[in-house]
C-alpha positions in Angstrom: -9.1 6.7 -1.8 -8.9 5.0 -5.2 -5.6 6.7 -5.8 -4.3 5.6 -2.3 -5.3 2.0 -2.9 -3.6 2.0 -6.4 -0.3 3.4 -5.0 -0.2 1.0 -2.0 -1.1 -2.1 -4.0 1.3 -2.0 -6.9 4.0 -4.6 -6.4 7.5 -4.1 -7.8 8.7 -7.6 -8.6 12.0 -6.8 -10.4 14.1 -3.8 -10.9 17.6 -3.8 -12.3 18.8 -0.2 -12.0 16.1 1.3 -14.3 13.4 2.5 -11.9 12.5 5.1 -11.0 13.0 6.8 -14.3 15.1 9.9 -14.1 13.2 12.8 -15.7 16.5 14.8 -16.2 18.0 12.0 -18.3 14.8 10.7 -20.0 13.8 12.3 -23.2 11.6 9.7 -25.0 9.5 6.9 -23.8 7.5 4.2 -25.7 4.4 2.8 -24.2 3.1 -0.4 -25.8 0.1 -2.6 -25.5 -3.6 -2.0 -26.2 -4.5 -2.3 -22.5 -2.6 0.8 -21.8 -5.5 2.6 -23.5 -8.1 0.9 -21.2 -9.1 1.5 -17.7 -8.0 -1.1 -15.2 -11.3 -1.7 -13.4 -11.8 -5.3 -13.9 -15.2 -6.7 -15.0 -17.5 -4.7 -17.3 -20.7 -6.6 -17.1 -22.9 -8.5 -14.6 -23.1 -7.9 -10.8 -19.3 -7.1 -10.5 -19.4 -4.4 -13.2 -17.9 -1.0 -12.1 -18.8 2.3 -13.8 -16.6 5.1 -12.4 -17.2 8.7 -13.3 -13.8 8.6 -15.0 -10.8 6.4 -15.5 -7.1 7.3 -15.9 -5.5 5.0 -18.3 -1.9 3.8 -18.1 -0.9 5.9 -21.0 -2.6 9.0 -19.6 -0.9 8.6 -16.3 2.5 8.1 -17.7 2.1 11.1 -19.9 1.0 13.3 -17.0 3.9 12.1 -14.8 6.4 12.5 -17.5 5.7 16.1 -18.0 6.1 18.4 -21.1 9.8 17.8 -21.5 9.6 14.1 -22.1 8.1 12.7 -25.3 5.7 9.7 -24.7 4.9 7.7 -27.8 2.4 4.8 -28.1 2.2 1.5 -30.1 -0.6 -0.8 -29.9 1.6 -3.8 -30.2 -0.5 -5.8 -32.7 2.5 -5.9 -34.9 5.4 -6.8 -32.6 8.1 -5.6 -35.0 6.6 -2.1 -34.7 7.4 -2.0 -31.0 10.8 -3.4 -31.6 11.6 -0.7 -34.2 10.0 2.2 -32.3 11.7 1.3 -29.1 15.2 1.4 -30.5 15.5 5.2 -30.2 13.7 5.6 -26.9 15.2 5.8 -23.4 12.8 3.2 -22.1 9.9 1.1 -23.2 6.9 0.4 -20.9 4.9 -2.7 -22.0 1.5 -2.8 -20.5 -0.1 -6.3 -20.8 -2.1 -8.9 -18.8 -5.6 -10.1 -18.2 -9.2 -8.9 -18.5 -12.6 -10.2 -17.4 -12.6 -12.4 -20.6 -9.7 -14.3 -19.1 -10.7 -14.6 -15.4 -14.3 -13.3 -15.2 -17.2 -15.6 -14.4 -19.8 -16.2 -17.2 -21.9 -19.0 -18.7 -22.3 -19.3 -22.5 -26.0 -19.6 -23.7 -24.6 -22.4 -26.0 -24.5 -25.7 -24.3 -21.5 -26.7 -26.5 -19.5 -23.8 -25.4 -17.2 -24.0 -22.4 -18.0 -22.3 -19.1 -15.9 -19.2 -18.7 -13.8 -17.8 -15.9 -11.0 -20.3 -15.5 -7.7 -19.9 -17.2 -6.1 -23.1 -18.6 -2.7 -21.9 -17.4 -1.3 -18.9 -15.5 0.8 -17.6 -18.4 0.2 -14.5 -20.4 -1.3 -14.8 -23.9 1.2 -15.7 -26.5 0.7 -12.3 -28.2 1.6 -10.5 -25.0 4.7 -12.6 -24.6 5.7 -11.9 -28.2 5.2 -8.2 -27.5 7.5 -8.3 -24.5 10.2 -10.1 -26.3 10.1 -7.7 -29.3 10.3 -4.8 -26.9 13.3 -6.2 -25.1 15.1 -7.1 -28.4 14.6 -3.3 -29.5 15.5 -1.8 -26.2 17.3 -3.2 -23.2 15.6 -0.8 -20.9 12.2 -2.5 -21.0 9.7 -2.3 -18.1 6.7 -4.7 -18.0 3.4 -3.7 -16.2 1.1 -6.6 -15.5 -2.7 -6.3 -15.0 -4.7 -9.1 -13.5 -6.7 -10.4 -10.6 -4.5 -13.3 -9.8 -1.0 -14.8 -10.2 0.6 -14.5 -13.7 3.6 -16.7 -14.6 6.6 -14.6 -15.8 9.0 -17.3 -16.9 11.1 -17.2 -19.1 10.5 -13.7 -20.5 11.2 -12.1 -17.0 15.0 -12.6 -17.7 14.8 -10.4 -20.8 13.5 -7.2 -19.1 14.8 -4.8 -16.6 11.7 -4.3 -14.4 8.4 -5.8 -13.7 5.4 -4.3 -11.9 2.2 -6.1 -10.9 -0.6 -3.6 -10.8 -3.6 -6.0 -10.5 -6.8 -4.2 -11.5 -5.7 -0.7 -10.4 -9.1 1.0 -10.6 -10.0 4.5 -11.8 -6.8 6.1 -10.6 -4.5 3.3 -11.6 -2.9 5.2 -14.4 -2.0 8.1 -12.1 -0.4 5.7 -9.6 1.6 4.0 -12.3 3.0 7.2 -13.6 3.9 8.4 -10.2 5.7 5.1 -9.4 7.6 4.8 -12.7 9.1 8.3 -12.1 9.6 7.9 -8.4 7.1 10.3 -7.1 5.6 7.3 -5.1 7.8 4.5 -3.8 6.1 1.1 -4.4 5.3 -0.9 -1.2 2.9 -3.6 -2.3 3.4 -7.1 -1.3 2.3 -10.3 -3.2 -0.8 -12.0 -1.6 -0.1 -15.0 -3.8 2.9 -17.0 -4.9 4.0 -16.8 -8.4 5.2 -20.3 -9.6 8.2 -20.8 -11.9 6.3 -23.4 -13.8 2.9 -25.2 -13.9 4.6 -28.3 -12.5 4.7 -26.4 -9.0 0.9 -26.1 -9.0 -1.7 -28.8 -8.0 -3.2 -30.7 -10.9 -5.9 -28.6 -12.6 -8.8 -30.3 -14.5 -11.2 -27.8 -16.0 -13.9 -30.4 -16.7 -13.6 -32.5 -13.6 -16.6 -32.8 -11.4 -14.5 -33.2 -8.3 -10.9 -33.3 -7.2 -9.0 -33.5 -3.9 -6.3 -30.9 -3.3 -3.8 -31.6 -0.6 -2.6 -29.8 2.3 0.2 -27.9 0.5 -0.4 -25.1 -2.0 1.1 -21.6 -2.5 3.9 -20.7 -0.1 3.1 -23.9 1.9 4.0 -26.0 -1.1 7.1 -23.8 -1.9 8.3 -24.4 1.8 7.5 -28.1 2.0 8.9 -29.1 -1.4 11.6 -26.5 -1.4 10.4 -25.1 -4.7 12.3 -22.3 -6.4 9.4 -20.1 -7.4 9.6 -17.0 -9.4 8.3 -14.7 -6.6 7.3 -15.9 -3.1 4.3 -15.0 -1.2 4.7 -11.6 0.6 7.4 -10.4 -1.8 7.7 -6.9 -3.0 10.6 -4.6 -3.8 11.0 -0.9 -3.0 13.2 2.0 -4.2 14.9 1.7 -0.9 16.3 -1.2 1.2 15.4 -2.5 4.7 17.4 -4.5 7.3 16.1 -6.6 10.2 17.9 -7.2 13.5 17.2 -8.0 17.1 14.3 -10.4 17.0 12.8 -11.2 20.3 9.9 -13.3 21.4 8.1 -12.8 24.8 4.9 -14.4 26.1 2.4 -12.3 28.1 0.1 -13.7 30.8 -2.9 -12.9 28.8 -2.1 -15.5 26.1 -0.4 -13.1 23.8 3.0 -13.6 22.1 4.9 -10.5 21.2 7.5 -10.6 18.3 9.7 -7.6 18.4 12.3 -6.6 15.8 14.3 -3.5 14.8 13.8 -2.5 11.1 16.1 0.0 9.5 15.8 1.9 6.2 19.3 1.3 4.8 18.7 3.0 1.5 18.5 6.7 0.3 14.7 7.1 -0.1 11.8 7.2 2.2 9.9 3.9 2.0 7.3 1.7 3.4 7.8 -1.9 4.5 5.3 -4.6 5.4 6.9 -6.5 8.2 5.7 -10.1 8.2 5.7 -12.6 11.0 5.6 -16.3 10.5 5.5 -19.2 13.0 7.1 -22.6 12.3 7.1 -25.9 14.2 9.8 -28.4 15.2 8.7 -32.0 15.5 5.0 -31.2 15.7 2.4 -33.8 17.0 0.7 -33.8 13.6 1.6 -32.8 10.1 1.8 -29.0 9.7 3.0 -26.3 7.4 6.7 -25.4 7.6 5.5 -22.0 8.7 2.3 -19.9 8.8 1.8 -16.2 8.4 0.5 -15.0 11.9 0.8 -11.2 11.7 2.2 -8.2 10.0 2.8 -4.5 10.4 3.0 -1.7 7.8 5.7 0.9 8.6 7.1 4.0 6.9 10.7 5.0 7.5 12.9 8.0 6.5 16.4 7.0 5.2 18.8 5.9 7.9 16.0 5.6 10.7 15.2 2.5 12.7 11.7 1.4 14.1 11.2 -1.1 16.9 8.1 -3.1 15.6 6.0 -5.3 17.9 3.7 -7.8 16.2 1.2 -9.5 18.8 0.1 -13.0 18.1 -2.5 -15.0 20.2 -1.0 -18.2 21.4 -4.2 -20.0 20.6 -3.4 -19.2 16.9 -0.6 -21.8 17.2 -3.1 -24.5 18.1 -3.9 -27.5 15.9 -7.3 -29.4 15.7 -7.2 -32.9 17.2 -9.6 -35.0 15.1 -9.8 -37.8 17.7 -10.5 -35.5 20.7 -12.4 -33.0 18.6 -10.8 -30.0 20.0 -8.0 -27.4 19.5 -4.7 -28.2 21.3 -1.5 -26.4 21.8 1.5 -28.5 20.9 4.2 -28.7 23.8 6.9 -28.4 21.3 9.6 -25.9 20.2 8.5 -23.2 17.8 10.3 -20.9 15.4 9.5 -17.3 14.9 10.4 -15.8 11.6 10.3 -12.1 10.7 11.1 -10.3 7.4 10.0 -8.9 4.2 8.5 -12.0 2.4 7.8 -15.6 3.0 11.1 -16.7 1.5 13.1 -18.2 4.4 16.4 -16.8 3.1 15.0 -13.3 3.6 13.8 -13.9 7.2 15.5 -13.7 10.5 14.4 -16.4 13.1 14.4 -17.2 16.8 13.4 -20.5 18.5 11.1 -20.3 21.4 8.8 -22.5 23.6 5.5 -21.7 25.1 5.2 -21.2 28.9 2.5 -23.2 30.7 -0.4 -21.0 31.9 -1.1 -21.3 35.6 -4.3 -20.5 37.3 -4.1 -17.5 39.7 
């Protein structure tokens, strides 16, 4: 179960013709970063501490997947120049960096003068991690970055210097195994982002660590990206695969039992078997009250062989399209025109759409 979760949750954010690594053409790999020696299980103390019977580290998982014919070297990365120099004669460099419970775990210091822990001041990596990535990319153009963390991590501007980026979260006791399998193509990544990764802190609501109270508005995450037309680094619901998918034939039908059915044909247009998370969003044209541009209302996870097509149906309760009327104190369905969006992420450019209206329900 741990291995299955690690395989399915890893998100491929970027891939410029480097992954999966070809075992027949790869002779030597450098793995860099102290965290590649540690287990990705999150917190290590308090009520959230986890003590598995074993942990497969990133380095162990990559070595196992590489096999005996590929040399896998390791560099801690404390001295960035070491990674730059060692990476020069390698076929690829895998940099493993990110967060630990010291960055985003909850704790209180016994000293009244010390700050309360658990909140990051910003969403970027540590400067030492960024320096390690930049050094690796300077030494070897074929650099892959693997991120660990429990929340969004900003990737600008270093993301433009590397060939591939994987977000592995806290991948658990079998995280290293899953990482090795994905890097060498034994497993096709299929995870999707449950968060939006902003391009800059200016795209986020104001954050004041020491404020006693603050009011956050109606727009955050992909709601803000839609509303303000922000060019984020990676949108909510985003995740690449080693294959490609095409969407066509979106239809919307309303059933007598108060269920909408969004149906679409999804085709694997690539050369590898792959899994796609088909996402359904609903938007609103001239709503009676202020609403998000669109809201996620359903999804379906499907696996397709190359060249095959699946007819996917996503049911949505019409009641989920309602808004709450503050004056009348009840939920109401807006008699407006709606937009159904279906695709592989929340980015409107990646979605196909269809306009529809709700039929009035008649008593039998």
